[in-house]
C-alpha positions as CSV (number, residue, x, y, z in Angstrom):
1,X,100.9,106.7,102.7
2,X,102.9,103.5,103.4
3,X,105.3,103.7,100.5
4,X,108.8,104.6,101.6
5,X,110.2,105.2,98.1
6,X,108.8,107.1,95.2
7,X,105.1,106.4,94.8
8,X,104.6,104.0,91.8
9,X,101.5,105.7,90.4
10,X,102.0,104.2,87.0
11,X,101.3,100.7,88.4
12,X,97.9,101.8,89.8
13,X,97.1,103.7,86.7
14,X,97.7,100.6,84.6
15,X,95.4,98.6,86.9
16,X,92.6,101.2,86.5
17,X,93.0,101.1,82.8
18,X,92.6,97.3,82.8
19,X,89.5,97.7,85.0
20,X,88.1,100.3,82.5
21,X,88.6,97.9,79.6
22,X,86.7,95.2,81.5
23,X,83.9,97.6,82.2
24,X,83.7,98.4,78.5
25,X,83.6,94.7,77.6
26,X,80.8,94.2,80.1
27,X,78.5,97.1,79.4
28,X,80.2,99.6,76.9
29,X,80.4,102.3,79.6
30,X,79.7,102.9,83.2
31,X,80.7,104.3,86.5
32,X,82.8,102.5,89.1
33,X,82.2,103.3,92.8
34,X,84.5,101.7,95.4
35,X,84.9,102.7,99.0
36,X,87.9,101.9,101.2
37,X,87.5,100.2,104.6
38,X,85.9,101.9,107.6
39,X,87.7,102.7,110.8
40,X,86.7,100.2,113.5
41,X,85.9,101.1,117.1
42,X,87.8,99.0,119.6
43,X,86.7,100.4,123.0
44,X,86.3,103.8,124.7
45,X,88.3,106.5,122.8
46,X,90.2,103.8,120.9
47,X,90.1,102.3,117.4
48,X,91.7,99.2,116.0
49,X,94.8,99.9,113.9
50,X,93.5,101.0,110.5
51,X,93.9,98.7,107.5
52,X,92.7,99.9,104.1
53,X,90.3,97.9,101.9
54,X,92.4,95.6,99.6
55,X,90.5,96.2,96.4
56,X,90.5,99.9,96.9
57,X,94.3,100.0,97.6
58,X,95.0,97.7,94.6
59,X,93.5,100.4,92.3
60,X,94.8,103.5,94.1
61,X,97.7,102.9,96.4
62,X,95.9,105.2,98.8
63,X,95.9,104.1,102.4
64,X,93.9,106.7,104.3
65,X,90.4,106.0,105.7
66,X,87.3,107.9,104.5
67,X,88.0,107.6,100.8
68,X,86.0,106.6,97.8
69,X,87.2,105.9,94.2
70,X,84.9,106.8,91.3
71,X,85.7,106.1,87.7
72,X,83.7,107.5,84.8
73,X,84.2,105.1,81.9
74,X,83.2,105.7,78.3
75,X,84.0,103.7,75.1
76,X,87.1,105.6,74.4
77,X,88.4,107.1,77.7
78,X,87.9,107.2,81.5
79,X,88.2,109.7,84.3
80,X,89.4,108.8,87.8
81,X,88.1,110.8,90.8
82,X,89.0,110.4,94.5
83,X,86.9,111.6,97.4
84,X,89.2,111.8,100.5
85,X,89.5,113.5,103.8
86,X,90.1,117.3,103.5
87,X,93.1,118.9,105.1
88,X,92.4,119.7,108.7
89,X,95.3,121.1,110.8
90,X,93.7,120.3,114.1
91,X,92.9,116.7,113.3
92,X,96.3,116.2,111.7
93,X,97.9,117.3,115.0
94,X,96.1,114.4,116.7
95,X,95.8,111.7,114.0
96,X,98.6,112.5,111.5
97,X,99.2,114.0,108.1
98,X,96.5,113.9,105.4
99,X,97.2,114.0,101.6
100,X,94.1,116.1,100.9
101,X,92.2,116.6,97.7
102,X,94.5,119.4,96.3
103,X,97.6,117.2,96.4
104,X,96.0,113.9,95.5
105,X,95.8,114.2,91.7
106,X,99.5,114.9,91.2
107,X,100.7,112.4,93.8
108,X,98.4,109.5,93.0
109,X,98.2,110.1,89.2
110,X,94.5,110.6,89.1
111,X,92.4,113.2,87.3
112,X,90.4,114.9,90.1
113,X,89.9,114.8,93.8
114,X,87.3,116.3,96.2
115,X,86.8,116.4,99.9
116,X,84.8,113.5,101.1
117,X,82.3,115.9,102.6
118,X,81.3,116.7,99.0
119,X,80.4,113.2,98.0
120,X,76.7,113.5,98.6
121,X,76.5,116.6,96.4
122,X,78.8,115.4,93.6
123,X,77.7,111.7,93.2
124,X,74.2,112.3,91.9
125,X,75.8,114.5,89.2
126,X,78.3,111.9,88.3
127,X,75.7,109.1,88.2
128,X,73.3,110.9,85.9
129,X,73.2,109.8,82.3
130,X,75.3,106.8,83.0
131,X,74.5,103.3,81.5
132,X,75.6,101.1,84.4
133,X,77.0,101.1,87.9
134,X,79.9,98.9,89.0
135,X,79.9,98.6,92.8
136,X,80.0,96.0,95.5
137,X,76.8,94.0,95.6
138,X,77.6,92.7,99.1
139,X,78.2,96.1,100.6
140,X,77.0,97.1,104.0
141,X,73.5,98.5,104.6
142,X,75.1,101.9,105.1
143,X,76.9,101.8,101.8
144,X,73.8,100.5,100.0
145,X,71.7,103.3,101.5
146,X,74.2,105.8,100.3
147,X,73.9,104.5,96.7
148,X,70.1,104.5,97.0
149,X,70.1,108.1,98.1
150,X,72.4,109.2,95.3
151,X,70.2,107.5,92.7
152,X,67.0,109.0,94.3
153,X,68.4,112.4,93.7
154,X,69.1,111.6,90.1
155,X,65.5,110.2,89.6
156,X,64.2,113.4,91.1
157,X,65.5,115.2,88.0
158,X,64.1,112.9,85.4
159,X,61.8,115.7,84.1
160,X,64.9,117.8,83.4
161,X,66.0,115.1,80.9
162,X,68.5,113.2,83.2
163,X,68.6,109.4,83.1
164,X,69.6,106.9,85.7
165,X,71.8,103.8,85.3
166,X,69.7,100.8,84.2
167,X,72.2,98.1,85.2
168,X,74.1,97.2,88.3
169,X,77.2,95.0,88.2
170,X,79.5,93.5,90.8
171,X,82.9,95.4,90.6
172,X,84.5,92.7,92.8
173,X,83.9,90.1,90.2
174,X,86.3,92.0,87.9
175,X,88.8,93.3,90.4
176,X,89.2,89.9,92.1
177,X,90.0,88.2,88.8
178,X,92.6,90.9,88.2
179,X,94.1,90.4,91.7
180,X,94.4,86.6,91.2
181,X,97.2,87.1,88.7
182,X,100.2,89.0,90.3
183,X,102.2,91.6,88.4
184,X,106.0,92.1,88.9
185,X,105.5,94.7,91.6
186,X,103.3,92.4,93.6
187,X,105.6,89.4,93.2
188,X,108.6,91.4,94.4
189,X,106.7,92.6,97.5
190,X,105.6,89.0,98.2
191,X,109.1,87.7,97.9
192,X,110.3,90.3,100.4
193,X,107.3,89.6,102.7
194,X,108.3,85.9,102.6
195,X,111.9,86.7,103.5
196,X,110.9,88.8,106.5
197,X,108.4,86.2,107.7
198,X,111.1,83.5,107.4
199,X,113.5,85.4,109.6
200,X,110.8,85.7,112.2
201,X,110.3,82.0,112.2
202,X,114.0,81.4,112.5
203,X,114.2,83.7,115.5
204,X,111.4,82.0,117.2
205,X,113.0,78.6,116.7
206,X,116.3,79.8,118.0
207,X,114.6,81.3,121.0
208,X,112.6,78.2,121.8
209,X,113.2,76.4,125.1
210,X,111.3,74.6,127.8
211,X,109.9,77.0,130.4
212,X,109.0,79.8,128.0
213,X,105.4,80.4,127.1
214,X,103.8,80.6,123.6
215,X,103.5,84.4,123.8
216,X,107.3,84.6,124.2
217,X,107.8,83.2,120.7
218,X,105.0,85.3,119.4
219,X,106.9,88.4,120.7
220,X,110.0,87.3,118.8
221,X,107.9,87.0,115.6
222,X,106.4,90.5,116.1
223,X,109.7,92.1,116.9
224,X,111.4,90.6,113.8
225,X,108.5,91.5,111.5
226,X,108.4,95.1,112.6
227,X,112.2,95.6,112.9
228,X,112.6,94.5,109.2
229,X,109.9,96.9,107.9
230,X,106.7,94.9,107.8
231,X,103.7,97.0,108.8
232,X,101.8,94.3,110.6
233,X,101.2,90.6,110.9
234,X,99.2,89.2,108.0
235,X,96.8,87.4,110.4
236,X,96.7,86.5,114.1
237,X,99.9,84.4,114.7
238,X,99.4,80.8,115.6
239,X,101.9,79.6,118.2
240,X,100.8,76.2,119.5
241,X,102.8,74.1,122.0
242,X,102.1,70.5,122.8
243,X,98.5,69.5,122.3
244,X,97.6,73.0,121.2
245,X,99.2,72.1,117.8
246,X,96.1,69.9,117.2
247,X,93.9,73.0,117.3
248,X,94.1,74.5,113.8
249,X,93.6,78.2,114.7
250,X,95.1,78.3,118.3
251,X,96.1,81.8,119.2
252,X,99.4,82.3,121.0
253,X,98.6,82.2,124.8
254,X,100.2,81.5,128.1
255,X,100.6,77.8,127.6
256,X,104.0,76.7,129.0
257,X,106.4,75.1,126.4
258,X,107.5,71.7,127.6
259,X,110.6,69.6,127.0
260,X,109.8,66.9,124.6
261,X,106.8,68.6,123.0
262,X,106.5,70.1,119.6
263,X,105.6,73.7,118.8
264,X,103.6,74.6,115.6
265,X,104.0,78.2,114.4
266,X,101.7,79.5,111.6
267,X,102.7,83.2,111.1
268,X,103.2,85.7,108.3
269,X,103.7,89.4,107.9
270,X,102.2,92.1,105.8
271,X,104.5,94.3,103.7
272,X,103.0,97.2,101.8
273,X,99.7,95.4,101.7
274,X,101.0,91.9,100.8
275,X,100.9,88.8,103.0
276,X,103.2,85.9,103.6
277,X,102.0,82.7,105.2
278,X,104.5,80.2,106.7
279,X,104.0,77.3,109.0
280,X,106.8,75.3,110.7
281,X,106.6,72.6,113.4
282,X,109.7,72.1,115.5
283,X,110.8,70.4,118.7
284,X,110.9,72.8,121.7
285,X,114.1,71.2,122.9
286,X,115.7,71.2,119.5
287,X,115.5,67.4,118.9
288,X,112.6,65.5,117.3
289,X,111.6,62.2,119.0
290,X,111.4,59.1,116.8
291,X,107.6,59.3,116.7
292,X,107.6,63.0,116.0
293,X,110.1,62.6,113.2
294,X,108.1,59.7,111.6
295,X,105.0,61.9,111.4
296,X,107.0,65.0,110.3
297,X,108.6,63.1,107.4
298,X,105.2,62.0,106.1
299,X,103.9,65.6,106.1
300,X,107.1,66.9,104.4
301,X,106.9,64.2,101.8
302,X,103.2,65.2,101.2
303,X,104.3,68.8,100.8
304,X,107.0,67.8,98.3
305,X,104.5,65.8,96.3
306,X,102.1,68.7,96.2
307,X,104.9,71.1,95.2
308,X,105.9,68.8,92.3
309,X,102.4,69.3,90.7
310,X,102.0,73.0,91.4
311,X,102.6,73.8,87.7
312,X,101.0,75.6,84.8
313,X,98.3,73.4,83.3
314,X,97.6,71.4,86.4
315,X,94.4,72.3,88.3
316,X,94.0,73.8,91.8
317,X,93.0,70.4,93.2
318,X,96.2,68.6,92.0
319,X,98.4,69.6,95.0
320,X,95.7,68.5,97.5
321,X,95.2,65.2,95.8
322,X,99.0,64.6,95.7
323,X,99.5,65.5,99.4
324,X,96.4,63.4,100.4
325,X,97.7,60.2,98.9
326,X,101.0,60.5,100.7
327,X,99.4,61.4,104.0
328,X,96.9,58.6,103.8
329,X,99.6,56.0,102.9
330,X,101.6,57.3,105.9
331,X,98.7,57.0,108.3
332,X,98.2,53.4,107.2
333,X,102.0,52.7,107.5
334,X,102.1,54.1,111.0
335,X,99.0,52.1,112.0
336,X,97.0,55.2,112.7
337,X,94.6,53.9,110.2
338,X,93.8,50.1,110.4
339,X,94.8,48.4,107.1
340,X,92.7,45.4,108.0
341,X,89.6,47.5,108.3
342,X,90.2,50.2,105.7
343,X,92.3,48.4,103.2
344,X,93.8,50.4,100.4
345,X,94.8,54.0,100.2
346,X,92.1,54.6,97.6
347,X,89.4,53.2,99.9
348,X,90.7,55.3,102.8
349,X,90.5,58.4,100.6
350,X,87.0,57.5,99.2
351,X,85.6,56.9,102.7
352,X,87.4,60.0,104.1
353,X,89.0,57.9,106.8
354,X,91.9,60.3,106.7
355,X,89.8,63.2,107.9
356,X,90.3,62.3,111.6
357,X,93.9,63.3,111.2
358,X,93.9,65.7,108.2
359,X,90.8,67.8,108.1
360,X,91.7,70.9,106.0
361,X,92.6,71.5,102.4
362,X,96.2,71.8,101.2
363,X,96.1,75.2,99.5
364,X,94.5,78.7,99.3
365,X,95.2,81.7,97.2
366,X,97.6,84.3,98.7
367,X,98.1,88.0,98.0
368,X,96.8,91.2,99.6
369,X,94.6,89.0,101.8
370,X,96.1,85.9,103.4
371,X,93.1,84.0,102.1
372,X,93.1,85.9,98.9
373,X,90.4,86.5,96.4
374,X,89.7,84.5,93.3
375,X,87.4,81.6,92.4
376,X,88.7,78.1,92.8
377,X,86.6,76.6,90.1
378,X,86.0,77.5,86.4
379,X,82.9,79.6,86.5
380,X,82.5,79.7,82.8
381,X,82.2,75.9,82.6
382,X,78.7,74.3,82.1
383,X,79.8,71.1,83.8
384,X,78.3,70.0,87.1
385,X,80.2,70.3,89.4
386,X,82.3,72.9,87.7
387,X,86.0,71.8,87.3
388,X,88.7,73.0,89.5
389,X,90.5,76.1,88.1
390,X,93.6,75.5,86.0
391,X,96.8,76.9,87.4
392,X,98.4,79.6,85.4
393,X,101.6,81.7,85.5
394,X,101.7,84.3,88.3
395,X,99.0,82.8,90.5
396,X,100.2,82.5,94.2
397,X,98.9,79.8,96.5
398,X,100.0,78.1,99.8
399,X,101.0,74.5,100.1
400,X,100.2,73.3,103.7
401,X,99.5,69.7,104.4
402,X,99.3,68.5,108.0
403,X,98.6,65.6,110.4
404,X,97.0,66.2,113.8
405,X,96.8,63.3,116.3
406,X,94.7,63.9,119.4
407,X,94.8,61.7,122.5
408,X,92.6,58.7,122.1
409,X,92.4,55.2,123.6
410,X,92.7,53.6,120.2
411,X,95.9,55.5,119.3
412,X,99.4,54.4,120.4
413,X,100.3,56.9,123.2
414,X,103.7,57.7,121.5
415,X,101.7,59.6,118.9
416,X,99.4,61.5,121.3
417,X,99.3,65.3,120.8
418,X,101.5,65.3,117.8
419,X,100.3,68.1,115.5
420,X,102.4,68.9,112.5
421,X,101.8,71.3,109.6
422,X,104.3,72.6,107.0
423,X,103.4,75.5,104.8
424,X,105.1,77.5,102.1
425,X,104.1,80.1,99.5
426,X,104.3,79.0,95.9
427,X,104.4,81.3,92.8
428,X,103.2,79.4,89.7
429,X,105.8,79.8,87.0
430,X,106.5,78.6,83.5
431,X,108.4,75.6,84.9
432,X,108.6,74.5,88.5
433,X,106.9,76.7,91.0
434,X,108.9,79.2,93.0
435,X,108.8,78.8,96.8
436,X,108.9,82.4,98.2
437,X,109.2,81.3,101.8
438,X,112.0,78.8,101.9
439,X,114.3,81.2,103.8
440,X,113.4,79.1,106.9
441,X,114.6,75.5,107.1
442,X,112.1,72.7,106.5
443,X,114.0,69.4,106.7
444,X,114.5,67.7,110.1
445,X,118.3,67.9,110.0
446,X,118.2,71.6,109.0
447,X,115.8,72.5,111.8
448,X,117.8,70.6,114.4
449,X,121.0,72.1,113.3
450,X,119.5,75.6,113.3
451,X,118.2,75.2,116.9
452,X,121.5,73.8,118.1
453,X,123.4,76.7,116.7
454,X,121.5,79.7,118.1
455,X,122.7,83.3,117.7
């Protein structure tokens, strides 16, 4: 288990109770089946580091592979059952301690547990006489085959009076709606994840100098994340020097950091399953050039405009629209978009002239996954297209505008290879949103001061 303090089993029990109520509202009763992630083979005799399935962990807090959650839900109660790896001294010597089915009920706060070797025998019994199944509808062929085999065994006993479930629902549709709204436990973890990630960015800035490579700064990020208790990066860190900053998902490589260039770092850590996601763009030598500063100030103003409308009652599109207006006006002011040809900001947006320099959206949901679950539009609406989702308290989203200027004959060379993105993590609150990632400086003067006064 990854919890370093007392296991908060009441939190996971509360989430399962909410899931049970949603199942009742959908079908009256039913059985939930949810598997955790599989271990993934890397190469000969080696696996990738294991990471649990987010939905499964959200409902159980259990981080071991080879586990399946089953919930038997009636109109008035529900039972939680876990299938997990059995205790095995020999394998534990090689791979580490296992909780095991005997200890699982007390530790996790569930009703019953069995060895996962028993699942093919027990599941047909648990599925019989159920009204509905709630499982993943986009599961792998292997998982779908398992469910089909279990149901076949139930059908084989129809003459004995057993019935099979008549309805199949997508459990993700319920769980993902739950995950979109963060509880106090999640918010505290995300705040801490943001603090750790911010310290990693600060260390990378302070380490930066011409002659290093991108991977040197990546190493500082990784060292800081792990030394402060994060289990992993939240995603592959982007460390992009010079022209690489104009490649949106550039992986840290062996590119040399050069005097006078910018470095864009998009990196976050994962703490107890929760991601942070921060981007900063800074001068490798600690001082922005006049052209770099001009572009940076536009992106920062765009982010500030987006932050101002990240509030309860506004919709998900509002931050993007606010940022886009500022960026487009800035591109016109700098001459990167030709006012004589394009005209107004409104026309530049309508014709998508800005997309040459700003080609991504301003926000995405953030939580257990860095691009977290949850619909961006109101699915219950009958309008076409469906309206953007209204922001509500305890949603978390990123705010990350950017400008990327590639070398081109029709662009003033002083702007060539300037790629700037600024990203922070925003918790929607009753008033102004809370920025959970501002432990790292964002203003030009603050960044230059930080890089000048290294530790």
